[in-house]
C-alpha positions in Angstrom: 13.1 25.6 -38.3 15.2 22.5 -38.9 14.8 21.7 -35.1 11.1 21.8 -35.6 11.3 19.3 -38.4 12.9 16.7 -35.7 9.6 17.2 -33.5 7.3 14.1 -33.5 3.4 14.1 -33.1 2.0 11.8 -30.3 1.2 9.2 -33.0 4.7 9.3 -34.4 5.9 9.0 -30.9 4.1 5.9 -30.4 5.1 4.4 -33.8 8.7 4.8 -32.7 8.3 3.0 -29.4 5.7 0.5 -30.4 8.2 -2.5 -31.0 9.8 -2.2 -27.7 6.6 -1.0 -25.7 3.6 -2.7 -27.6 1.1 -2.0 -24.8 1.8 2.0 -25.2 -1.0 4.1 -25.9 -2.0 7.8 -26.5 -3.9 7.6 -23.0 -1.0 6.3 -21.2 1.4 9.0 -22.9 -1.2 11.6 -21.8 -1.5 10.2 -18.4 2.3 10.5 -17.8 2.4 14.1 -19.1 -0.5 15.1 -16.4 1.7 13.5 -13.9 4.5 15.9 -14.9 6.9 13.3 -16.0 7.0 14.3 -19.6 6.6 17.8 -20.8 6.1 18.1 -24.8 6.2 21.2 -26.6 2.8 22.6 -27.6 2.1 24.1 -31.0 0.0 27.5 -31.1 -3.0 25.3 -32.1 -2.4 22.9 -28.9 -0.7 19.9 -30.6 2.0 18.1 -28.6 5.3 17.8 -30.2 7.9 15.6 -28.8 11.7 15.6 -29.1 14.0 12.9 -29.2 14.9 13.7 -25.5 11.2 13.6 -24.7 11.3 10.1 -26.5 14.3 8.8 -24.4 12.8 10.2 -21.2 9.6 8.4 -21.9 11.5 5.0 -22.8 13.3 5.3 -19.5 10.1 5.7 -17.5 8.4 2.9 -19.4 11.5 0.6 -18.9 11.4 1.6 -14.9 7.9 0.6 -14.6 8.1 -2.5 -16.7 11.4 -4.0 -15.2 11.9 -2.5 -11.9 8.1 -2.1 -11.0 8.8 1.2 -9.6 5.7 3.4 -8.8 5.4 6.7 -10.5 6.5 8.6 -7.4 9.7 6.8 -7.2 10.3 7.4 -10.8 9.7 11.2 -10.3 12.3 10.9 -7.6 15.0 8.9 -10.0 14.4 11.6 -12.8 15.2 14.3 -10.2 18.4 12.4 -9.4 19.2 12.2 -12.9 18.7 15.8 -13.8 21.0 16.8 -10.8 23.7 14.5 -11.8 23.3 12.1 -8.6 23.3 9.0 -10.7 23.5 7.5 -14.2 20.5 6.1 -15.9 22.4 2.9 -16.6 22.6 2.7 -12.8 18.9 2.0 -13.1 18.3 0.5 -16.1 21.0 -1.4 -18.0 21.8 0.1 -21.4 20.5 3.5 -20.7 22.7 6.6 -21.0 23.3 9.3 -18.5 25.7 11.1 -16.5 26.9 10.8 -12.8 27.8 9.1 -10.0 26.0 6.3 -8.4 23.3 7.3 -5.7 21.3 5.6 -3.1 20.8 2.0 -2.6 21.1 1.0 -6.5 22.2 -2.7 -5.4 18.4 -2.8 -4.6 17.7 -2.5 -8.1 20.2 -5.0 -9.5 19.9 -8.7 -10.6 22.5 -9.6 -8.2 22.2 -12.2 -5.4 22.2 -10.5 -1.7 23.7 -11.9 1.6 20.5 -12.1 4.1 22.7 -10.4 6.7 22.7 -7.5 4.1 19.0 -7.0 3.6 18.6 -4.1 5.9 21.5 -2.3 5.0 20.9 -2.7 1.0 17.0 -2.8 0.8 16.3 -1.0 4.0 14.1 -3.7 4.9 13.8 -5.2 8.8 15.4 -8.6 8.9 12.2 -9.7 10.6 10.1 -8.7 7.7 12.3 -11.1 5.5 12.0 -13.9 7.9 8.1 -13.5 7.7 8.5 -13.6 4.0 10.5 -16.8 4.2 8.2 -18.3 6.9 5.4 -17.9 4.3 7.3 -19.5 1.7 7.3 -16.5 -0.7 11.2 -16.4 -0.7 14.0 -18.8 0.4 17.7 -18.3 1.7 20.4 -20.7 0.2 23.9 -21.6 1.9 26.7 -19.9 0.8 30.3 -19.5 1.6 29.8 -16.0 3.1 26.5 -17.1 4.7 22.9 -17.6 4.0 21.8 -15.3 0.7 18.8 -14.7 -1.6 19.0 -15.4 -5.2 17.9 -12.4 -7.9 14.5 -13.8 -8.2 14.1 -13.4 -4.2 16.0 -10.1 -4.0 13.3 -8.8 -6.5 10.5 -10.3 -4.5 11.8 -8.6 -1.3 12.0 -5.2 -3.2 8.1 -5.8 -4.5 7.1 -6.8 -0.9 8.8 -3.6 0.4 6.7 -1.5 -1.9 3.4 -3.5 -1.2 4.1 -2.9 2.4 3.9 0.9 1.9 0.3 0.6 0.6 -0.7 -1.7 4.0 -0.2 -5.1 1.9 1.6 -7.2 4.5 3.4 -10.7 3.7 0.3 -12.4 5.0 -1.9 -10.7 2.0 0.8 -11.8 -0.4 0.1 -15.7 0.5 -2.4 -15.7 -2.2 0.2 -15.0 -4.9 2.1 -18.1 -3.2 -1.0 -20.3 -3.2 -2.1 -19.4 -6.8 1.6 -20.2 -8.1 1.6 -23.6 -6.1 -1.8 -24.2 -8.2 -0.5 -23.2 -11.8 2.8 -25.1 -11.0 0.8 -28.4 -10.4 -1.3 -27.7 -13.4 1.8 -27.2 -15.6 3.7 -30.2 -14.0 0.6 -32.6 -14.9 1.4 -31.2 -18.6 4.8 -31.9 -19.0 5.7 -34.4 -16.5 5.1 -37.6 -18.7 7.4 -35.9 -21.6 10.2 -34.8 -19.0 10.6 -38.5 -18.4 11.2 -39.5 -21.7 14.7 -40.8 -22.9 14.9 -38.7 -25.9 16.5 -35.4 -25.0 15.1 -33.5 -27.8 11.5 -34.4 -26.3 12.5 -33.2 -22.8 14.0 -30.0 -24.4 10.7 -29.6 -26.0 8.9 -30.2 -22.8 11.1 -27.5 -21.1 10.4 -25.2 -24.2 6.6 -25.9 -23.5 6.8 -25.2 -19.7 8.6 -21.8 -20.5 5.7 -20.7 -22.9 3.1 -21.8 -20.2 4.9 -19.5 -17.8 4.8 -16.7 -20.3 1.2 -17.1 -21.3 0.1 -17.4 -17.3 1.9 -14.1 -16.8 0.4 -12.4 -19.7 -3.1 -13.5 -18.8 -2.9 -12.5 -15.1 -1.6 -9.1 -16.1 -4.5 -8.6 -18.9 -7.2 -9.8 -16.2 -5.7 -7.5 -13.4 -5.7 -4.7 -15.8 -9.4 -5.4 -16.8 -10.5 -5.8 -13.4 -9.1 -2.3 -12.2 -9.5 0.1 -15.1 -13.2 0.5 -14.4 -12.1 2.7 -11.5 -10.1 5.0 -13.8 -13.2 5.1 -16.3 -15.4 6.1 -13.4 -13.5 8.8 -12.5 -13.1 9.9 -16.1 -9.5 9.6 -15.9 -7.0 8.1 -18.7 -6.6 4.4 -18.2 -2.7 4.6 -17.6 -2.2 1.0 -19.4 
């Protein structure tokens, strides 16, 4: 009986995670359940009841989606590896608890730099694929003591490009993101450039703060616009909208 008191309703679950994941909805939780990623208990009347372990599992899934951009298929594989003891949750998401030894190419999910010569070994990406991304201006290598390397942002782009390619989106298709970024950067530059020339360091600092806010607003707007554009496919199929 005491154990049952620790169970949460789906509303209580959302409330416990809302601060960390403000976009989390009941539909998203139900969708992840339908995909077999979480398995809450059911009361005799059919209501879902979530344990603390369920909440921690959901938090882990959401963090992988938000911070690592992993598709559900890969997340399902990672959960299987966690449950089998092949890796620790902290190997994928810093701060997450879990048992075991590191498995697979977890460096690919790090924020570290990566030597260009190690791209194939670490990320499983053909060097010619990385070269094409460089040619299109999507990533840029830097000279280092041990040879050309990619910084942490470019490593993330390489990983995302690899996932895109699995769906048939090649580097040439990704150029639209580069073109959009160039236009955005130019617009932002026109807004903050005058203040960046100020001799007052406080004015320059404020300009950089404004630039950061513009970047965050742009990222949020694009995310919402894309979600609005594609959610109709879920609605037409009578499926829960997963975001």
